[in-house]
KOLLOPA-897432 format. One line per field, with one value per atom (N, C-alpha, C): atom name; residue in one letter; x, y, z; residue number from 1. Coordinates in pm, whole numbers. Layout:
<recs>
a	CA,...
r	a,...
x	X,...
y	Y,...
z	Z,...
k	NUM,...
</recs>
This chain:
<recs>
a	N,CA,C,N,CA,C,N,CA,C,N,CA,C,N,CA,C,N,CA,C,N,CA,C,N,CA,C,N,CA,C,N,CA,C,N,CA,C,N,CA,C,N,CA,C,N,CA,C,N,CA,C,N,CA,C,N,CA,C,N,CA,C,N,CA,C,N,CA,C,N,CA,C,N,CA,C,N,CA,C,N,CA,C,N,CA,C,N,CA,C,N,CA,C,N,CA,C,N,CA,C,N,CA,C,N,CA,C,N,CA,C,N,CA,C,N,CA,C,N,CA,C,N,CA,C,N,CA,C,N,CA,C,N,CA,C,N,CA,C,N,CA,C,N,CA,C,N,CA,C,N,CA,C,N,CA,C,N,CA,C,N,CA,C,N,CA,C,N,CA,C,N,CA,C,N,CA,C,N,CA,C,N,CA,C,N,CA,C,N,CA,C,N,CA,C,N,CA,C,N,CA,C,N,CA,C,N,CA,C,N,CA,C,N,CA,C,N,CA,C,N,CA,C,N,CA,C,N,CA,C,N,CA,C,N,CA,C,N,CA,C,N,CA,C,N,CA,C,N,CA,C,N,CA,C,N,CA,C,N,CA,C,N,CA,C,N,CA,C,N,CA,C,N,CA,C,N,CA,C,N,CA,C,N,CA,C,N,CA,C,N,CA,C,N,CA,C,N,CA,C,N,CA,C,N,CA,C,N,CA,C,N,CA,C,N,CA,C,N,CA,C,N,CA,C,N,CA,C,N,CA,C,N,CA,C,N,CA,C,N,CA,C,N,CA,C,N,CA,C,N,CA,C,N,CA,C,N,CA,C,N,CA,C,N,CA,C,N,CA,C,N,CA,C,N,CA,C,N,CA,C,N,CA,C,N,CA,C,N,CA,C,N,CA,C,N,CA,C,N,CA,C,N,CA,C,N,CA,C,N,CA,C,N,CA,C,N,CA,C,N,CA,C,N,CA,C,N,CA,C,N,CA,C,N,CA,C,N,CA,C,N,CA,C,N,CA,C,N,CA,C,N,CA,C,N,CA,C,N,CA,C,N,CA,C,N,CA,C,N,CA,C,N,CA,C,N,CA,C,N,CA,C,N,CA,C,N,CA,C,N,CA,C,N,CA,C,N,CA,C,N,CA,C,N,CA,C,N,CA,C,N,CA,C,N,CA,C,N,CA,C,N,CA,C,N,CA,C,N,CA,C,N,CA,C,N,CA,C,N,CA,C,N,CA,C,N,CA,C,N,CA,C,N,CA,C,N,CA,C,N,CA,C,N,CA,C,N,CA,C,N,CA,C,N,CA,C,N,CA,C,N,CA,C,N,CA,C,N,CA,C,N,CA,C,N,CA,C,N,CA,C,N,CA,C,N,CA,C,N,CA,C,N,CA,C,N,CA,C,N,CA,C,N,CA,C,N,CA,C,N,CA,C,N,CA,C,N,CA,C,N,CA,C,N,CA,C,N,CA,C,N,CA,C,N,CA,C,N,CA,C,N,CA,C,N,CA,C,N,CA,C,N,CA,C,N,CA,C,N,CA,C,N,CA,C,N,CA,C,N,CA,C,N,CA,C
r	m,m,m,a,a,a,e,e,e,i,i,i,t,t,t,a,a,a,e,e,e,m,m,m,v,v,v,k,k,k,l,l,l,l,l,l,r,r,r,e,e,e,a,a,a,t,t,t,n,n,n,a,a,a,g,g,g,v,v,v,l,l,l,d,d,d,c,c,c,k,k,k,k,k,k,a,a,a,l,l,l,t,t,t,e,e,e,t,t,t,n,n,n,g,g,g,d,d,d,f,f,f,e,e,e,a,a,a,a,a,a,v,v,v,e,e,e,i,i,i,l,l,l,r,r,r,k,k,k,k,k,k,g,g,g,l,l,l,a,a,a,t,t,t,a,a,a,a,a,a,k,k,k,k,k,k,a,a,a,s,s,s,r,r,r,d,d,d,a,a,a,n,n,n,e,e,e,g,g,g,l,l,l,i,i,i,g,g,g,a,a,a,y,y,y,v,v,v,h,h,h,p,p,p,g,g,g,s,s,s,k,k,k,v,v,v,a,a,a,s,s,s,i,i,i,v,v,v,e,e,e,v,v,v,n,n,n,c,c,c,e,e,e,t,t,t,d,d,d,f,f,f,v,v,v,a,a,a,r,r,r,t,t,t,d,d,d,e,e,e,f,f,f,q,q,q,q,q,q,l,l,l,a,a,a,r,r,r,d,d,d,l,l,l,a,a,a,m,m,m,h,h,h,v,v,v,t,t,t,a,a,a,a,a,a,r,r,r,p,p,p,l,l,l,w,w,w,v,v,v,a,a,a,r,r,r,e,e,e,d,d,d,v,v,v,p,p,p,a,a,a,d,d,d,a,a,a,i,i,i,a,a,a,k,k,k,e,e,e,r,r,r,e,e,e,i,i,i,y,y,y,a,a,a,e,e,e,q,q,q,m,m,m,a,a,a,n,n,n,s,s,s,g,g,g,k,k,k,p,p,p,a,a,a,q,q,q,v,v,v,i,i,i,e,e,e,r,r,r,i,i,i,v,v,v,d,d,d,g,g,g,k,k,k,l,l,l,d,d,d,k,k,k,w,w,w,y,y,y,s,s,s,e,e,e,v,v,v,c,c,c,l,l,l,l,l,l,e,e,e,q,q,q,p,p,p,f,f,f,i,i,i,k,k,k,d,d,d,p,p,p,d,d,d,i,i,i,t,t,t,i,i,i,k,k,k,d,d,d,l,l,l,l,l,l,t,t,t,s,s,s,r,r,r,i,i,i,a,a,a,s,s,s,l,l,l,g,g,g,e,e,e,n,n,n,i,i,i,r,r,r,v,v,v,r,r,r,r,r,r,f,f,f,s,s,s,r,r,r,l,l,l,e,e,e,i,i,i,g,g,g,a,a,a,e,e,e
x	10315,10149,10039,10057,9919,9843,9712,9562,9565,9490,9418,9300,9219,9073,8947,8905,8795,8783,8723,8699,8882,9010,9110,9097,9074,9067,8992,8846,8769,8735,8855,9021,8929,9123,9161,9158,9042,8927,8874,8859,8777,8912,9029,9082,9178,9175,9246,9233,9054,8955,9030,9120,9140,9086,9067,9006,9021,8967,8938,9057,9125,9206,9385,9359,9453,9482,9391,9412,9409,9422,9407,9572,9553,9734,9863,9869,9958,9919,9844,9804,9918,9888,9979,10168,10124,10260,10373,10278,10314,10227,10235,10216,10142,10031,9910,9880,10008,10043,10020,9864,9830,9882,9936,10081,10135,10171,10224,10162,10039,9996,9927,9928,9794,9921,10037,10140,10221,10200,10170,10137,9971,9866,9855,9931,9919,10057,10190,10237,10134,10098,10016,9960,9900,9774,9865,9907,10021,10066,10110,10207,10104,9990,9888,9809,9789,9752,9880,10021,10092,10062,10029,9963,9926,9801,9652,9683,9733,9829,9758,9859,9862,9737,9600,9600,9391,9353,9261,9142,9152,9027,8967,8815,8817,8611,8582,8468,8454,8400,8425,8273,8319,8228,8343,8257,8312,8233,8322,8295,8360,8249,8185,8158,8201,8253,8229,8162,8125,8061,8135,8277,8196,8090,8021,8013,7907,7936,7989,7924,7895,7929,8103,8222,8389,8336,8434,8363,8413,8373,8476,8440,8546,8462,8523,8519,8613,8647,8778,8665,8759,8685,8805,8734,8802,8759,8814,8826,8830,8758,8857,8815,8724,8764,8574,8529,8376,8304,8187,8094,8039,8051,7990,8118,8132,8297,8273,8208,8187,8106,8026,7863,7852,8042,8011,8020,8017,7985,8166,8205,8327,8431,8373,8488,8436,8251,8203,8236,8316,8340,8468,8545,8682,8692,8593,8569,8491,8469,8437,8550,8572,8678,8793,8865,8972,8880,8793,8686,8762,8705,8716,8812,8945,9109,9157,9068,9130,9090,8986,8906,9056,9101,9134,9229,9349,9459,9547,9447,9489,9572,9593,9702,9651,9809,9772,9784,9824,9835,9805,9761,9768,9923,10060,10148,10225,10382,10440,10462,10448,10416,10333,10270,10165,10203,10316,10424,10455,10414,10457,10627,10670,10873,10894,10800,10905,10819,10770,10755,10823,10896,10989,11079,11194,11227,11247,11104,11142,11192,11122,11139,11290,11305,11492,11567,11606,11600,11633,11504,11413,11563,11536,11627,11737,11782,11939,12000,11927,11888,11948,11871,11848,11967,12063,12174,12238,12284,12389,12537,12546,12593,12595,12548,12557,12749,12811,12963,12948,12822,12890,12924,12977,13007,12869,12874,12801,12723,12835,12697,12580,12703,12614,12542,12585,12370,12240,12273,12213,12167,12212,12064,12001,12055,11943,11886,11871,11778,11716,11775,11663,11572,11613,11551,11447,11496,11354,11242,11321,11120,11141,11167,11105,10988,10956,10910,10787,10865,10777,10655,10683,10652,10463,10587,10427,10347,10389,10271,10154,10225,10118,10092,10141,10137,10008,9930,9762,9815,9864,9885,10019,10102,10222,10264,10057,9964,9969,10009,9933,9788,9740,9561,9511,9471,9405,9309,9245,9231,9288,9405,9530,9662,9763,9792,10032,9975,10104,10051,9949,9938,9911,10042,10033,9849,9806,9697,9718,9844,9938,9863,9891,9935,9735,9667,9551,9513,9525,9437,9557,9649,9707,9609,9546,9486,9385,9282,9154,9193,9275,9306,9317,9359,9395,9244,9245,9070,8953,8939,8817,8870,9002,9062,9053,9089,9117,9151,9186,9342,9219,9201,9177,9336,9248,9292,9240,9347,9222,9281,9178,9222,9206,9167,9174,9093,9039,9032,9018,8901,8906,8916,8880,8865,8812,8710,8612,8648,8667,8660,8594,8505,8457,8577,8553,8684,8801,8875,9022,8982,9090,9128,9203
y	12298,12244,12139,12046,12000,12089,12068,12135,12034,12063,11943,12009,11903,11934,11829,11894,11885,11795,11625,11523,11453,11499,11455,11388,11548,11565,11429,11418,11381,11173,11157,11032,10959,11081,11034,11082,11182,11120,10976,10975,10812,10722,10713,10653,10659,10713,10802,10789,10892,10926,11035,11072,11243,11342,11459,11561,11651,11709,11779,11850,11955,11995,11929,11899,11768,11635,11670,11545,11716,11876,11889,11932,11975,11973,11898,11772,11627,11703,11682,11683,11846,11826,12012,12014,11960,11897,11799,11708,11619,11615,11764,11794,11690,11690,11597,11423,11384,11279,11174,11173,11066,11002,10845,10741,10815,10914,10960,11056,11106,11246,11094,11036,10880,10824,10804,10813,10900,10970,11162,11101,11118,11078,11005,10892,10762,10770,10860,10892,10926,11074,11190,11140,11000,10916,10854,10778,10748,10831,10923,10992,11040,11073,11150,11078,10858,10828,10731,10832,10791,10897,11001,11070,10998,11017,10966,10773,10782,10675,10665,10756,10858,10820,10943,10976,10846,10870,10796,10695,10546,10513,10462,10513,10462,10391,10460,10419,10229,10204,10083,9997,9862,9787,9595,9512,9387,9341,9315,9189,9056,9016,8877,8763,8670,8571,8421,8374,8179,8124,8048,7993,7946,7913,7781,7597,7580,7436,7481,7613,7636,7586,7557,7448,7557,7687,7778,7862,7967,8125,8234,8299,8492,8605,8671,8799,8910,9045,9133,9216,9285,9371,9573,9600,9745,9886,9946,10029,10184,10271,10432,10535,10668,10784,10839,10788,10848,10693,10693,10656,10727,10810,10803,10677,10693,10626,10509,10412,10338,10340,10282,10307,10260,10350,10336,10174,10200,10022,9978,10132,10046,9986,10061,10040,9880,9845,9742,9575,9662,9534,9514,9572,9593,9505,9556,9436,9315,9294,9180,9097,9144,9115,9104,9110,9105,8981,8989,8854,8737,8756,8658,8582,8678,8639,8597,8629,8598,8370,8387,8234,8195,8229,8130,8115,8263,8195,8173,8152,8122,8230,8396,8477,8417,8425,8418,8501,8671,8797,8853,9037,9101,9123,9244,9276,9240,9182,9090,9202,9267,9367,9254,9232,9095,9040,8995,8867,8851,8740,8701,8704,8770,8710,8604,8479,8296,8267,8384,8276,8301,8372,8452,8400,8358,8304,8201,8069,7919,7954,8033,8077,8009,8197,8131,8014,7965,7811,7734,7727,7659,7634,7751,7839,7808,7813,7860,7684,7606,7384,7424,7460,7411,7424,7541,7594,7579,7487,7476,7408,7314,7234,7232,7385,7385,7476,7493,7510,7713,7772,7885,7966,8096,8146,8255,8258,8285,8434,8525,8616,8570,8511,8467,8457,8308,8255,8324,8434,8504,8593,8605,8677,8580,8437,8408,8293,8361,8315,8441,8577,8758,8645,8637,8644,8553,8445,8258,8326,8443,8482,8602,8707,8784,8688,8541,8509,8416,8429,8347,8444,8608,8719,8698,8689,8740,8609,8531,8369,8401,8443,8409,8613,8708,8824,8874,8836,8953,9104,9138,9346,9227,9155,9045,8977,8949,8799,8858,8864,8832,8788,8911,9000,8821,8738,8591,8746,8825,8882,8920,8990,8993,8958,8870,8778,8897,9003,9074,9204,9239,9329,9278,9328,9284,9315,9306,9339,9503,9513,9578,9736,9694,9741,9779,9681,9704,9807,9807,9973,10054,10048,10267,10260,10137,10247,10283,10217,10205,10435,10386,10510,10657,10571,10716,10766,10621,10669,10746,10661,10676,10851,10809,11000,10968,10827,10829,10692,10741,10590,10560,10346,10251,10135,10099,10019,9846,9711,9641,9601,9591,9589,9448,9356,9213,9166,8992,8906,8772,8698,8543,8453,8329,8260,8093,8093,7988,7845,7739,7614,7509,7429,7324,7182,7209,7033,7131,7254,7265,7337,7371,7440,7612
z	11096,11220,11166,11249,11129,11234,11187,11242,11321,11437,11557,11538,11452,11467,11563,11605,11676,11699,11584,11575,11574,11569,11684,11828,11911,12051,12084,11984,12011,11972,11926,11937,12072,12037,12237,12269,12301,12439,12501,12382,12440,12406,12324,12370,12518,12610,12673,12830,12790,12891,12940,12895,12925,12901,12989,12950,12845,12703,12696,12562,12737,12637,12692,12799,12774,12652,12594,12547,12376,12355,12316,12284,12356,12465,12413,12402,12355,12215,12194,12047,11937,11996,11977,12021,12157,12105,11992,12011,11873,11762,11750,11584,11577,11651,11522,11574,11627,11588,11696,11688,11766,11849,11783,11909,11954,11945,12068,12162,12117,12204,12291,12279,12346,12444,12434,12476,12574,12595,12643,12801,12772,12801,12908,12876,12916,13003,13015,13081,13227,13182,13257,13298,13291,13324,13510,13471,13571,13661,13572,13682,13812,13770,13858,13913,13844,13954,14103,14040,14183,14259,14243,14333,14426,14322,14413,14499,14491,14502,14741,14758,14847,14940,14891,14957,14994,15129,15230,15081,15101,15081,15097,15195,15316,15259,15113,15089,15022,14928,14835,14823,14833,14838,14789,14849,14853,14725,14595,14489,14508,14441,14444,14383,14351,14234,14295,14214,14305,14109,14135,14078,13978,13867,13852,13935,13959,14006,14164,14185,14391,14456,14405,14480,14550,14503,14524,14467,14616,14569,14615,14551,14660,14673,14735,14838,14808,14788,14801,14831,14863,14948,14873,14812,14772,14731,14751,14950,14752,14750,14660,14777,14753,14835,14839,14737,14725,14685,14830,14748,14597,14549,14426,14326,14323,14208,14277,14433,14436,14345,14342,14309,14099,14050,13909,13835,13729,13623,13599,13638,13617,13720,13858,13966,14038,13965,14080,13950,13768,13735,13823,13845,13872,14017,14123,14252,14160,14080,14001,13997,13890,13842,13918,14034,14102,14203,14239,14314,14219,14085,13990,14012,14010,14015,14070,14244,14353,14320,14297,14254,14227,14106,13972,14014,14094,14106,14255,14378,14481,14548,14570,14579,14784,14877,15030,15126,15037,15040,14944,15028,14910,14874,14950,14869,14956,14908,14988,15118,15119,15276,15438,15353,15415,15496,15371,15442,15514,15628,15816,15766,15842,15841,15829,15886,15907,15782,15692,15565,15481,15434,15368,15416,15517,15586,15528,15502,15502,15371,15296,15132,15124,15201,15142,15227,15283,15341,15245,15211,15060,14953,14926,14819,14885,14907,15006,14997,15015,15036,14943,14832,14686,14651,14641,14613,14656,14791,14895,14786,14727,14685,14521,14517,14325,14306,14398,14420,14417,14368,14431,14492,14451,14530,14686,14775,14896,14767,14733,14675,14592,14489,14415,14448,14513,14544,14591,14758,14750,14637,14537,14413,14360,14316,14310,14338,14548,14595,14581,14596,14661,14477,14357,14276,14264,14307,14345,14426,14504,14603,14586,14462,14372,14351,14214,14175,14240,14385,14455,14480,14519,14522,14450,14304,14173,14219,14273,14262,14353,14482,14647,14669,14604,14658,14546,14631,14461,14388,14427,14372,14234,14295,14224,14073,14113,13990,13854,13799,13592,13661,13653,13553,13500,13560,13436,13368,13313,13220,13176,13162,13083,13124,13116,13177,13134,13078,13044,13108,13216,13321,13470,13540,13671,13752,13856,13971,13989,14050,14059,13914,13799,13663,13668,13630,13653,13734,13900,13968,13932,13926,13814,13765,13650,13549,13568,13666,13754,13813,13927,13961,13885,13733,13587,13592,13569,13452,13484,13658,13795,13843,13835,13974,14112,14132,14306,14319,14482,14506,14503,14446,14431,14519,14688,14729,14744,14733,14789,14939,15002,15174,15177,15179,15164,15053,15060,15007,15123,15104,15182,15037,15045,14898,15023,14896,14933,14889,14960,14855,14936,14877,14999,14907,15016,15140,15115,15190,15110,15267,15378,15429,15425
k	1,1,1,2,2,2,3,3,3,4,4,4,5,5,5,6,6,6,7,7,7,8,8,8,9,9,9,10,10,10,11,11,11,12,12,12,13,13,13,14,14,14,15,15,15,16,16,16,17,17,17,18,18,18,19,19,19,20,20,20,21,21,21,22,22,22,23,23,23,24,24,24,25,25,25,26,26,26,27,27,27,28,28,28,29,29,29,30,30,30,31,31,31,32,32,32,33,33,33,34,34,34,35,35,35,36,36,36,37,37,37,38,38,38,39,39,39,40,40,40,41,41,41,42,42,42,43,43,43,44,44,44,45,45,45,46,46,46,47,47,47,48,48,48,49,49,49,50,50,50,51,51,51,52,52,52,53,53,53,54,54,54,55,55,55,56,56,56,57,57,57,58,58,58,59,59,59,60,60,60,61,61,61,62,62,62,63,63,63,64,64,64,65,65,65,66,66,66,67,67,67,68,68,68,69,69,69,70,70,70,71,71,71,72,72,72,73,73,73,74,74,74,75,75,75,76,76,76,77,77,77,78,78,78,79,79,79,80,80,80,81,81,81,82,82,82,83,83,83,84,84,84,85,85,85,86,86,86,87,87,87,88,88,88,89,89,89,90,90,90,91,91,91,92,92,92,93,93,93,94,94,94,95,95,95,96,96,96,97,97,97,98,98,98,99,99,99,100,100,100,101,101,101,102,102,102,103,103,103,104,104,104,105,105,105,106,106,106,107,107,107,108,108,108,109,109,109,110,110,110,111,111,111,112,112,112,113,113,113,114,114,114,115,115,115,116,116,116,117,117,117,118,118,118,119,119,119,120,120,120,121,121,121,122,122,122,123,123,123,124,124,124,125,125,125,126,126,126,127,127,127,128,128,128,129,129,129,130,130,130,131,131,131,132,132,132,133,133,133,134,134,134,135,135,135,136,136,136,137,137,137,138,138,138,139,139,139,140,140,140,141,141,141,142,142,142,143,143,143,144,144,144,145,145,145,146,146,146,147,147,147,148,148,148,149,149,149,150,150,150,151,151,151,152,152,152,153,153,153,154,154,154,155,155,155,156,156,156,157,157,157,158,158,158,159,159,159,160,160,160,161,161,161,162,162,162,163,163,163,164,164,164,165,165,165,166,166,166,167,167,167,168,168,168,169,169,169,170,170,170,171,171,171,172,172,172,173,173,173,174,174,174,175,175,175,176,176,176,177,177,177,178,178,178,179,179,179,180,180,180,181,181,181,182,182,182,183,183,183,184,184,184,185,185,185,186,186,186,187,187,187,188,188,188,189,189,189,190,190,190,191,191,191,192,192,192,193,193,193,194,194,194,195,195,195,196,196,196,197,197,197,198,198,198,199,199,199
</recs>
């Protein structure tokens, strides 16, 4: 059995933002294997984040970003549970990052649940028409249309877009990681993007 030193616990804490006891327990569980301990704590953090996602988030702040040249800008309302968390540097940076992302990625809605039924029906119709003369069976066409619709959601829904600062994660993944590190439910309520000369 490997000895779990205070230095090992400290390093794991810095890497994961987890509590001292959680870090010690994870290191003990993995016999001092740092990478395996990180994995355990990440899974635990994501599970905790999922539980917190159902809690009310009525505090928060407005993140703003004006692109150099002042021709395009965005504001985003980001909510959390307490004013204390809203004032932290990490939360304020998140709100700024989200506003910058909205400016660059031009989402139309926050989540797929916000997309109007007529917009979805129109996209479905376009994709079905594209496949009409493919000679494929109806159920195959239906699956292809569903796949194209999922791709469309990832382009027009903020939560499903790849984060501009780290395209390996989505905005939803970014929020989940901040819920885990800040310990509160966080959600994007709404956003607005303004561009000179655009409707």
